[in-house]
mmCIF file of the N, C-alpha and C atoms, coordinates in Angstrom:
data_MODEL
# 
_entry.id   MODEL 
# 
loop_
_atom_site.group_PDB 
_atom_site.id 
_atom_site.type_symbol 
_atom_site.label_atom_id 
_atom_site.label_alt_id 
_atom_site.label_comp_id 
_atom_site.label_asym_id 
_atom_site.label_entity_id 
_atom_site.label_seq_id 
_atom_site.pdbx_PDB_ins_code 
_atom_site.Cartn_x 
_atom_site.Cartn_y 
_atom_site.Cartn_z 
_atom_site.occupancy 
_atom_site.B_iso_or_equiv 
_atom_site.pdbx_formal_charge 
_atom_site.auth_seq_id 
_atom_site.auth_comp_id 
_atom_site.auth_asym_id 
_atom_site.auth_atom_id 
_atom_site.pdbx_PDB_model_num 
ATOM 1   N N  . MET A 1 1  ? -17.207 8.503  -10.582 1.00 0.00 ? 1  MET A N  1 
ATOM 2   C CA . MET A 1 1  ? -17.179 7.998  -9.195  1.00 0.00 ? 1  MET A CA 1 
ATOM 3   C C  . MET A 1 1  ? -16.018 8.613  -8.560  1.00 0.00 ? 1  MET A C  1 
ATOM 4   N N  . SER A 1 2  ? -16.426 9.280  -7.317  1.00 0.00 ? 2  SER A N  1 
ATOM 5   C CA . SER A 1 2  ? -15.362 10.074 -6.597  1.00 0.00 ? 2  SER A CA 1 
ATOM 6   C C  . SER A 1 2  ? -14.553 8.883  -5.753  1.00 0.00 ? 2  SER A C  1 
ATOM 7   N N  . MET A 1 3  ? -13.443 9.541  -5.287  1.00 0.00 ? 3  MET A N  1 
ATOM 8   C CA . MET A 1 3  ? -12.412 8.760  -4.531  1.00 0.00 ? 3  MET A CA 1 
ATOM 9   C C  . MET A 1 3  ? -12.866 8.864  -3.127  1.00 0.00 ? 3  MET A C  1 
ATOM 10  N N  . ARG A 1 4  ? -12.685 7.864  -2.293  1.00 0.00 ? 4  ARG A N  1 
ATOM 11  C CA . ARG A 1 4  ? -13.107 7.855  -0.965  1.00 0.00 ? 4  ARG A CA 1 
ATOM 12  C C  . ARG A 1 4  ? -11.751 8.592  -0.155  1.00 0.00 ? 4  ARG A C  1 
ATOM 13  N N  . PHE A 1 5  ? -11.892 8.951  0.956   1.00 0.00 ? 5  PHE A N  1 
ATOM 14  C CA . PHE A 1 5  ? -10.891 9.649  1.846   1.00 0.00 ? 5  PHE A CA 1 
ATOM 15  C C  . PHE A 1 5  ? -9.467  8.808  1.917   1.00 0.00 ? 5  PHE A C  1 
ATOM 16  N N  . GLY A 1 6  ? -9.608  7.513  2.073   1.00 0.00 ? 6  GLY A N  1 
ATOM 17  C CA . GLY A 1 6  ? -8.205  6.847  2.167   1.00 0.00 ? 6  GLY A CA 1 
ATOM 18  C C  . GLY A 1 6  ? -7.536  6.796  0.921   1.00 0.00 ? 6  GLY A C  1 
ATOM 19  N N  . GLU A 1 7  ? -8.362  6.654  -0.345  1.00 0.00 ? 7  GLU A N  1 
ATOM 20  C CA . GLU A 1 7  ? -7.421  6.679  -1.452  1.00 0.00 ? 7  GLU A CA 1 
ATOM 21  C C  . GLU A 1 7  ? -6.992  7.953  -1.820  1.00 0.00 ? 7  GLU A C  1 
ATOM 22  N N  . ARG A 1 8  ? -7.657  9.068  -1.644  1.00 0.00 ? 8  ARG A N  1 
ATOM 23  C CA . ARG A 1 8  ? -7.294  10.410 -1.888  1.00 0.00 ? 8  ARG A CA 1 
ATOM 24  C C  . ARG A 1 8  ? -6.065  10.590 -0.895  1.00 0.00 ? 8  ARG A C  1 
ATOM 25  N N  . LEU A 1 9  ? -6.031  10.355 0.401   1.00 0.00 ? 9  LEU A N  1 
ATOM 26  C CA . LEU A 1 9  ? -4.986  10.475 1.370   1.00 0.00 ? 9  LEU A CA 1 
ATOM 27  C C  . LEU A 1 9  ? -3.848  9.872  0.770   1.00 0.00 ? 9  LEU A C  1 
ATOM 28  N N  . LYS A 1 10 ? -3.900  8.554  0.353   1.00 0.00 ? 10 LYS A N  1 
ATOM 29  C CA . LYS A 1 10 ? -2.885  7.825  -0.338  1.00 0.00 ? 10 LYS A CA 1 
ATOM 30  C C  . LYS A 1 10 ? -2.225  8.620  -1.414  1.00 0.00 ? 10 LYS A C  1 
ATOM 31  N N  . GLU A 1 11 ? -3.093  8.991  -2.325  1.00 0.00 ? 11 GLU A N  1 
ATOM 32  C CA . GLU A 1 11 ? -2.729  9.712  -3.469  1.00 0.00 ? 11 GLU A CA 1 
ATOM 33  C C  . GLU A 1 11 ? -1.859  10.888 -3.321  1.00 0.00 ? 11 GLU A C  1 
ATOM 34  N N  . LEU A 1 12 ? -2.401  11.878 -2.226  1.00 0.00 ? 12 LEU A N  1 
ATOM 35  C CA . LEU A 1 12 ? -1.706  13.034 -2.034  1.00 0.00 ? 12 LEU A CA 1 
ATOM 36  C C  . LEU A 1 12 ? -0.270  12.676 -1.375  1.00 0.00 ? 12 LEU A C  1 
ATOM 37  N N  . ARG A 1 13 ? -0.318  11.681 -0.255  1.00 0.00 ? 13 ARG A N  1 
ATOM 38  C CA . ARG A 1 13 ? 0.980   11.288 0.410   1.00 0.00 ? 13 ARG A CA 1 
ATOM 39  C C  . ARG A 1 13 ? 1.994   10.874 -0.705  1.00 0.00 ? 13 ARG A C  1 
ATOM 40  N N  . LEU A 1 14 ? 1.626   9.993  -1.669  1.00 0.00 ? 14 LEU A N  1 
ATOM 41  C CA . LEU A 1 14 ? 2.435   9.734  -2.684  1.00 0.00 ? 14 LEU A CA 1 
ATOM 42  C C  . LEU A 1 14 ? 3.138   10.750 -3.427  1.00 0.00 ? 14 LEU A C  1 
ATOM 43  N N  . GLU A 1 15 ? 2.189   11.601 -3.850  1.00 0.00 ? 15 GLU A N  1 
ATOM 44  C CA . GLU A 1 15 ? 2.480   12.857 -4.761  1.00 0.00 ? 15 GLU A CA 1 
ATOM 45  C C  . GLU A 1 15 ? 3.653   13.550 -4.007  1.00 0.00 ? 15 GLU A C  1 
ATOM 46  N N  . LYS A 1 16 ? 3.693   13.645 -2.577  1.00 0.00 ? 16 LYS A N  1 
ATOM 47  C CA . LYS A 1 16 ? 4.606   14.309 -1.668  1.00 0.00 ? 16 LYS A CA 1 
ATOM 48  C C  . LYS A 1 16 ? 5.801   13.512 -1.807  1.00 0.00 ? 16 LYS A C  1 
ATOM 49  N N  . GLY A 1 17 ? 5.787   12.259 -2.145  1.00 0.00 ? 17 GLY A N  1 
ATOM 50  C CA . GLY A 1 17 ? 7.004   11.316 -1.888  1.00 0.00 ? 17 GLY A CA 1 
ATOM 51  C C  . GLY A 1 17 ? 7.120   11.004 -0.355  1.00 0.00 ? 17 GLY A C  1 
ATOM 52  N N  . LEU A 1 18 ? 6.132   10.942 0.241   1.00 0.00 ? 18 LEU A N  1 
ATOM 53  C CA . LEU A 1 18 ? 6.213   10.516 1.746   1.00 0.00 ? 18 LEU A CA 1 
ATOM 54  C C  . LEU A 1 18 ? 5.768   9.121  1.915   1.00 0.00 ? 18 LEU A C  1 
ATOM 55  N N  . THR A 1 19 ? 6.351   8.445  2.842   1.00 0.00 ? 19 THR A N  1 
ATOM 56  C CA . THR A 1 19 ? 6.134   7.207  3.195   1.00 0.00 ? 19 THR A CA 1 
ATOM 57  C C  . THR A 1 19 ? 4.861   7.139  4.246   1.00 0.00 ? 19 THR A C  1 
ATOM 58  N N  . GLN A 1 20 ? 4.190   6.252  4.686   1.00 0.00 ? 20 GLN A N  1 
ATOM 59  C CA . GLN A 1 20 ? 3.221   6.155  5.609   1.00 0.00 ? 20 GLN A CA 1 
ATOM 60  C C  . GLN A 1 20 ? 3.960   6.552  6.948   1.00 0.00 ? 20 GLN A C  1 
ATOM 61  N N  . GLN A 1 21 ? 5.149   6.045  7.201   1.00 0.00 ? 21 GLN A N  1 
ATOM 62  C CA . GLN A 1 21 ? 5.924   6.165  8.641   1.00 0.00 ? 21 GLN A CA 1 
ATOM 63  C C  . GLN A 1 21 ? 6.211   7.859  8.638   1.00 0.00 ? 21 GLN A C  1 
ATOM 64  N N  . LYS A 1 22 ? 6.661   8.386  7.637   1.00 0.00 ? 22 LYS A N  1 
ATOM 65  C CA . LYS A 1 22 ? 6.977   9.840  7.567   1.00 0.00 ? 22 LYS A CA 1 
ATOM 66  C C  . LYS A 1 22 ? 5.654   10.749 8.008   1.00 0.00 ? 22 LYS A C  1 
ATOM 67  N N  . LEU A 1 23 ? 4.634   10.458 7.203   1.00 0.00 ? 23 LEU A N  1 
ATOM 68  C CA . LEU A 1 23 ? 3.479   11.152 7.423   1.00 0.00 ? 23 LEU A CA 1 
ATOM 69  C C  . LEU A 1 23 ? 3.024   10.915 8.853   1.00 0.00 ? 23 LEU A C  1 
ATOM 70  N N  . ALA A 1 24 ? 3.037   9.755  9.584   1.00 0.00 ? 24 ALA A N  1 
ATOM 71  C CA . ALA A 1 24 ? 2.795   9.583  10.833  1.00 0.00 ? 24 ALA A CA 1 
ATOM 72  C C  . ALA A 1 24 ? 3.460   10.412 11.597  1.00 0.00 ? 24 ALA A C  1 
ATOM 73  N N  . GLU A 1 25 ? 4.714   10.349 11.414  1.00 0.00 ? 25 GLU A N  1 
ATOM 74  C CA . GLU A 1 25 ? 5.801   11.145 12.368  1.00 0.00 ? 25 GLU A CA 1 
ATOM 75  C C  . GLU A 1 25 ? 5.264   12.668 12.101  1.00 0.00 ? 25 GLU A C  1 
ATOM 76  N N  . ILE A 1 26 ? 4.874   13.311 11.047  1.00 0.00 ? 26 ILE A N  1 
ATOM 77  C CA . ILE A 1 26 ? 4.554   14.719 10.793  1.00 0.00 ? 26 ILE A CA 1 
ATOM 78  C C  . ILE A 1 26 ? 3.271   14.986 11.629  1.00 0.00 ? 26 ILE A C  1 
ATOM 79  N N  . PHE A 1 27 ? 2.296   13.959 11.757  1.00 0.00 ? 27 PHE A N  1 
ATOM 80  C CA . PHE A 1 27 ? 1.011   14.276 12.474  1.00 0.00 ? 27 PHE A CA 1 
ATOM 81  C C  . PHE A 1 27 ? 1.086   13.581 13.760  1.00 0.00 ? 27 PHE A C  1 
ATOM 82  N N  . SER A 1 28 ? 2.227   13.133 14.295  1.00 0.00 ? 28 SER A N  1 
ATOM 83  C CA . SER A 1 28 ? 2.162   12.682 15.597  1.00 0.00 ? 28 SER A CA 1 
ATOM 84  C C  . SER A 1 28 ? 1.200   11.439 15.759  1.00 0.00 ? 28 SER A C  1 
ATOM 85  N N  . VAL A 1 29 ? 1.060   10.446 14.717  1.00 0.00 ? 29 VAL A N  1 
ATOM 86  C CA . VAL A 1 29 ? 0.293   9.452  15.144  1.00 0.00 ? 29 VAL A CA 1 
ATOM 87  C C  . VAL A 1 29 ? 1.172   8.285  14.711  1.00 0.00 ? 29 VAL A C  1 
ATOM 88  N N  . LYS A 1 30 ? 0.700   6.897  15.082  1.00 0.00 ? 30 LYS A N  1 
ATOM 89  C CA . LYS A 1 30 ? 1.494   5.635  14.649  1.00 0.00 ? 30 LYS A CA 1 
ATOM 90  C C  . LYS A 1 30 ? 1.103   5.351  13.244  1.00 0.00 ? 30 LYS A C  1 
ATOM 91  N N  . GLN A 1 31 ? 1.943   4.630  12.484  1.00 0.00 ? 31 GLN A N  1 
ATOM 92  C CA . GLN A 1 31 ? 1.938   4.178  11.229  1.00 0.00 ? 31 GLN A CA 1 
ATOM 93  C C  . GLN A 1 31 ? 0.734   3.326  10.934  1.00 0.00 ? 31 GLN A C  1 
ATOM 94  N N  . ASN A 1 32 ? 0.388   2.760  11.780  1.00 0.00 ? 32 ASN A N  1 
ATOM 95  C CA . ASN A 1 32 ? -0.801  1.747  11.694  1.00 0.00 ? 32 ASN A CA 1 
ATOM 96  C C  . ASN A 1 32 ? -2.174  2.655  11.715  1.00 0.00 ? 32 ASN A C  1 
ATOM 97  N N  . THR A 1 33 ? -1.947  3.866  12.161  1.00 0.00 ? 33 THR A N  1 
ATOM 98  C CA . THR A 1 33 ? -3.206  5.044  12.034  1.00 0.00 ? 33 THR A CA 1 
ATOM 99  C C  . THR A 1 33 ? -3.380  5.441  10.685  1.00 0.00 ? 33 THR A C  1 
ATOM 100 N N  . ILE A 1 34 ? -2.164  5.662  9.914   1.00 0.00 ? 34 ILE A N  1 
ATOM 101 C CA . ILE A 1 34 ? -2.330  6.033  8.539   1.00 0.00 ? 34 ILE A CA 1 
ATOM 102 C C  . ILE A 1 34 ? -2.583  4.922  7.641   1.00 0.00 ? 34 ILE A C  1 
ATOM 103 N N  . VAL A 1 35 ? -2.175  3.596  7.923   1.00 0.00 ? 35 VAL A N  1 
ATOM 104 C CA . VAL A 1 35 ? -2.597  2.476  7.424   1.00 0.00 ? 35 VAL A CA 1 
ATOM 105 C C  . VAL A 1 35 ? -4.131  2.373  7.350   1.00 0.00 ? 35 VAL A C  1 
ATOM 106 N N  . SER A 1 36 ? -4.667  2.579  8.570   1.00 0.00 ? 36 SER A N  1 
ATOM 107 C CA . SER A 1 36 ? -6.136  2.031  8.875   1.00 0.00 ? 36 SER A CA 1 
ATOM 108 C C  . SER A 1 36 ? -6.937  3.416  8.028   1.00 0.00 ? 36 SER A C  1 
ATOM 109 N N  . TRP A 1 37 ? -6.486  4.704  7.988   1.00 0.00 ? 37 TRP A N  1 
ATOM 110 C CA . TRP A 1 37 ? -7.076  5.662  7.275   1.00 0.00 ? 37 TRP A CA 1 
ATOM 111 C C  . TRP A 1 37 ? -7.132  5.345  5.803   1.00 0.00 ? 37 TRP A C  1 
ATOM 112 N N  . GLU A 1 38 ? -5.861  5.009  5.260   1.00 0.00 ? 38 GLU A N  1 
ATOM 113 C CA . GLU A 1 38 ? -5.909  4.789  3.883   1.00 0.00 ? 38 GLU A CA 1 
ATOM 114 C C  . GLU A 1 38 ? -6.673  3.526  3.332   1.00 0.00 ? 38 GLU A C  1 
ATOM 115 N N  . GLN A 1 39 ? -6.943  2.551  4.185   1.00 0.00 ? 39 GLN A N  1 
ATOM 116 C CA . GLN A 1 39 ? -7.662  1.327  4.003   1.00 0.00 ? 39 GLN A CA 1 
ATOM 117 C C  . GLN A 1 39 ? -9.175  1.397  4.235   1.00 0.00 ? 39 GLN A C  1 
ATOM 118 N N  . GLY A 1 40 ? -9.389  2.648  4.849   1.00 0.00 ? 40 GLY A N  1 
ATOM 119 C CA . GLY A 1 40 ? -10.769 2.966  5.020   1.00 0.00 ? 40 GLY A CA 1 
ATOM 120 C C  . GLY A 1 40 ? -11.322 2.224  6.228   1.00 0.00 ? 40 GLY A C  1 
ATOM 121 N N  . VAL A 1 41 ? -10.283 1.864  7.121   1.00 0.00 ? 41 VAL A N  1 
ATOM 122 C CA . VAL A 1 41 ? -10.811 0.956  8.407   1.00 0.00 ? 41 VAL A CA 1 
ATOM 123 C C  . VAL A 1 41 ? -11.386 1.931  9.424   1.00 0.00 ? 41 VAL A C  1 
ATOM 124 N N  . ASN A 1 42 ? -10.683 3.106  9.448   1.00 0.00 ? 42 ASN A N  1 
ATOM 125 C CA . ASN A 1 42 ? -11.001 4.339  10.491  1.00 0.00 ? 42 ASN A CA 1 
ATOM 126 C C  . ASN A 1 42 ? -10.964 5.543  9.490   1.00 0.00 ? 42 ASN A C  1 
ATOM 127 N N  . GLU A 1 43 ? -11.682 6.525  10.205  1.00 0.00 ? 43 GLU A N  1 
ATOM 128 C CA . GLU A 1 43 ? -11.434 7.924  9.695   1.00 0.00 ? 43 GLU A CA 1 
ATOM 129 C C  . GLU A 1 43 ? -10.768 8.786  10.692  1.00 0.00 ? 43 GLU A C  1 
ATOM 130 N N  . THR A 1 44 ? -10.496 9.962  10.303  1.00 0.00 ? 44 THR A N  1 
ATOM 131 C CA . THR A 1 44 ? -9.753  10.812 11.202  1.00 0.00 ? 44 THR A CA 1 
ATOM 132 C C  . THR A 1 44 ? -10.765 11.785 11.791  1.00 0.00 ? 44 THR A C  1 
ATOM 133 N N  . ASP A 1 45 ? -10.404 12.458 12.886  1.00 0.00 ? 45 ASP A N  1 
ATOM 134 C CA . ASP A 1 45 ? -11.385 13.397 13.329  1.00 0.00 ? 45 ASP A CA 1 
ATOM 135 C C  . ASP A 1 45 ? -11.314 14.692 12.550  1.00 0.00 ? 45 ASP A C  1 
ATOM 136 N N  . PHE A 1 46 ? -12.333 15.642 12.872  1.00 0.00 ? 46 PHE A N  1 
ATOM 137 C CA . PHE A 1 46 ? -12.306 16.938 12.009  1.00 0.00 ? 46 PHE A CA 1 
ATOM 138 C C  . PHE A 1 46 ? -11.211 17.715 12.224  1.00 0.00 ? 46 PHE A C  1 
ATOM 139 N N  . ALA A 1 47 ? -10.464 17.942 13.340  1.00 0.00 ? 47 ALA A N  1 
ATOM 140 C CA . ALA A 1 47 ? -9.234  18.717 13.471  1.00 0.00 ? 47 ALA A CA 1 
ATOM 141 C C  . ALA A 1 47 ? -8.164  18.206 12.645  1.00 0.00 ? 47 ALA A C  1 
ATOM 142 N N  . THR A 1 48 ? -7.929  16.895 12.721  1.00 0.00 ? 48 THR A N  1 
ATOM 143 C CA . THR A 1 48 ? -6.885  16.390 11.868  1.00 0.00 ? 48 THR A CA 1 
ATOM 144 C C  . THR A 1 48 ? -7.145  16.384 10.292  1.00 0.00 ? 48 THR A C  1 
ATOM 145 N N  . LEU A 1 49 ? -8.451  16.210 10.045  1.00 0.00 ? 49 LEU A N  1 
ATOM 146 C CA . LEU A 1 49 ? -8.592  16.426 8.527   1.00 0.00 ? 49 LEU A CA 1 
ATOM 147 C C  . LEU A 1 49 ? -8.315  17.591 8.015   1.00 0.00 ? 49 LEU A C  1 
ATOM 148 N N  . ILE A 1 50 ? -8.692  18.830 8.794   1.00 0.00 ? 50 ILE A N  1 
ATOM 149 C CA . ILE A 1 50 ? -8.419  20.154 8.458   1.00 0.00 ? 50 ILE A CA 1 
ATOM 150 C C  . ILE A 1 50 ? -6.858  20.177 8.497   1.00 0.00 ? 50 ILE A C  1 
ATOM 151 N N  . GLN A 1 51 ? -6.046  19.603 9.352   1.00 0.00 ? 51 GLN A N  1 
ATOM 152 C CA . GLN A 1 51 ? -4.665  19.802 9.221   1.00 0.00 ? 51 GLN A CA 1 
ATOM 153 C C  . GLN A 1 51 ? -4.102  19.074 8.118   1.00 0.00 ? 51 GLN A C  1 
ATOM 154 N N  . LEU A 1 52 ? -4.558  18.005 7.821   1.00 0.00 ? 52 LEU A N  1 
ATOM 155 C CA . LEU A 1 52 ? -4.215  17.276 6.529   1.00 0.00 ? 52 LEU A CA 1 
ATOM 156 C C  . LEU A 1 52 ? -4.527  18.101 5.209   1.00 0.00 ? 52 LEU A C  1 
ATOM 157 N N  . ALA A 1 53 ? -5.627  18.725 5.215   1.00 0.00 ? 53 ALA A N  1 
ATOM 158 C CA . ALA A 1 53 ? -6.079  19.505 4.129   1.00 0.00 ? 53 ALA A CA 1 
ATOM 159 C C  . ALA A 1 53 ? -4.982  20.598 4.026   1.00 0.00 ? 53 ALA A C  1 
ATOM 160 N N  . LYS A 1 54 ? -4.744  21.346 4.844   1.00 0.00 ? 54 LYS A N  1 
ATOM 161 C CA . LYS A 1 54 ? -3.833  22.555 4.942   1.00 0.00 ? 54 LYS A CA 1 
ATOM 162 C C  . LYS A 1 54 ? -2.305  21.962 4.637   1.00 0.00 ? 54 LYS A C  1 
ATOM 163 N N  . PHE A 1 55 ? -2.020  20.763 5.215   1.00 0.00 ? 55 PHE A N  1 
ATOM 164 C CA . PHE A 1 55 ? -0.581  20.343 4.825   1.00 0.00 ? 55 PHE A CA 1 
ATOM 165 C C  . PHE A 1 55 ? -0.546  19.956 3.362   1.00 0.00 ? 55 PHE A C  1 
ATOM 166 N N  . PHE A 1 56 ? -1.725  19.333 2.805   1.00 0.00 ? 56 PHE A N  1 
ATOM 167 C CA . PHE A 1 56 ? -1.405  19.156 1.350   1.00 0.00 ? 56 PHE A CA 1 
ATOM 168 C C  . PHE A 1 56 ? -1.952  20.084 0.462   1.00 0.00 ? 56 PHE A C  1 
ATOM 169 N N  . ASP A 1 57 ? -2.327  21.250 1.043   1.00 0.00 ? 57 ASP A N  1 
ATOM 170 C CA . ASP A 1 57 ? -2.900  22.361 0.388   1.00 0.00 ? 57 ASP A CA 1 
ATOM 171 C C  . ASP A 1 57 ? -3.923  22.147 -0.443  1.00 0.00 ? 57 ASP A C  1 
ATOM 172 N N  . VAL A 1 58 ? -5.021  21.484 -0.083  1.00 0.00 ? 58 VAL A N  1 
ATOM 173 C CA . VAL A 1 58 ? -6.151  21.153 -0.790  1.00 0.00 ? 58 VAL A CA 1 
ATOM 174 C C  . VAL A 1 58 ? -7.396  21.437 0.061   1.00 0.00 ? 58 VAL A C  1 
ATOM 175 N N  . SER A 1 59 ? -8.526  21.522 -0.386  1.00 0.00 ? 59 SER A N  1 
ATOM 176 C CA . SER A 1 59 ? -9.656  21.655 0.351   1.00 0.00 ? 59 SER A CA 1 
ATOM 177 C C  . SER A 1 59 ? -10.120 20.508 1.257   1.00 0.00 ? 59 SER A C  1 
ATOM 178 N N  . THR A 1 60 ? -10.942 20.580 2.255   1.00 0.00 ? 60 THR A N  1 
ATOM 179 C CA . THR A 1 60 ? -11.382 19.436 2.869   1.00 0.00 ? 60 THR A CA 1 
ATOM 180 C C  . THR A 1 60 ? -12.427 18.474 2.024   1.00 0.00 ? 60 THR A C  1 
ATOM 181 N N  . ASP A 1 61 ? -13.125 19.233 1.083   1.00 0.00 ? 61 ASP A N  1 
ATOM 182 C CA . ASP A 1 61 ? -13.955 18.527 0.212   1.00 0.00 ? 61 ASP A CA 1 
ATOM 183 C C  . ASP A 1 61 ? -13.094 17.658 -0.744  1.00 0.00 ? 61 ASP A C  1 
ATOM 184 N N  . TYR A 1 62 ? -11.884 18.104 -1.154  1.00 0.00 ? 62 TYR A N  1 
ATOM 185 C CA . TYR A 1 62 ? -11.027 17.467 -2.083  1.00 0.00 ? 62 TYR A CA 1 
ATOM 186 C C  . TYR A 1 62 ? -10.653 16.345 -1.326  1.00 0.00 ? 62 TYR A C  1 
ATOM 187 N N  . ILE A 1 63 ? -10.123 16.383 -0.065  1.00 0.00 ? 63 ILE A N  1 
ATOM 188 C CA . ILE A 1 63 ? -9.558  15.197 0.545   1.00 0.00 ? 63 ILE A CA 1 
ATOM 189 C C  . ILE A 1 63 ? -10.565 14.213 0.744   1.00 0.00 ? 63 ILE A C  1 
ATOM 190 N N  . LEU A 1 64 ? -11.854 14.683 1.028   1.00 0.00 ? 64 LEU A N  1 
ATOM 191 C CA . LEU A 1 64 ? -12.698 13.609 1.444   1.00 0.00 ? 64 LEU A CA 1 
ATOM 192 C C  . LEU A 1 64 ? -13.278 13.158 0.012   1.00 0.00 ? 64 LEU A C  1 
ATOM 193 N N  . GLY A 1 65 ? -12.969 13.553 -1.163  1.00 0.00 ? 65 GLY A N  1 
ATOM 194 C CA . GLY A 1 65 ? -13.370 12.840 -2.373  1.00 0.00 ? 65 GLY A CA 1 
ATOM 195 C C  . GLY A 1 65 ? -14.693 13.302 -2.674  1.00 0.00 ? 65 GLY A C  1 
ATOM 196 N N  . ILE A 1 66 ? -15.194 14.466 -2.352  1.00 0.00 ? 66 ILE A N  1 
ATOM 197 C CA . ILE A 1 66 ? -16.290 15.111 -2.613  1.00 0.00 ? 66 ILE A CA 1 
ATOM 198 C C  . ILE A 1 66 ? -16.090 15.700 -3.870  1.00 0.00 ? 66 ILE A C  1 
ATOM 199 N N  . GLU A 1 67 ? -14.926 16.698 -4.034  1.00 0.00 ? 67 GLU A N  1 
ATOM 200 C CA . GLU A 1 67 ? -14.787 17.437 -5.405  1.00 0.00 ? 67 GLU A CA 1 
ATOM 201 C C  . GLU A 1 67 ? -13.483 16.815 -5.888  1.00 0.00 ? 67 GLU A C  1 
ATOM 202 N N  . ASN A 1 68 ? -13.326 17.163 -7.262  1.00 0.00 ? 68 ASN A N  1 
ATOM 203 C CA . ASN A 1 68 ? -12.133 16.786 -7.954  1.00 0.00 ? 68 ASN A CA 1 
ATOM 204 C C  . ASN A 1 68 ? -11.410 18.092 -8.112  1.00 0.00 ? 68 ASN A C  1 
# 
């Protein structure tokens, strides 16, 4: 079973030792935006998805939970 986007985002964030607030600051969004992404309430747009993948040095397929 593959991970969903929110789970993968949280995993990557924690691996870098970042709080939700710090990641929000880096991406110029509110902390509740990060919370909603991680909880699967909302998803990010394509441009931010690409930026997140670059920031975490992973593919977009990886961050989306399509590949391991």
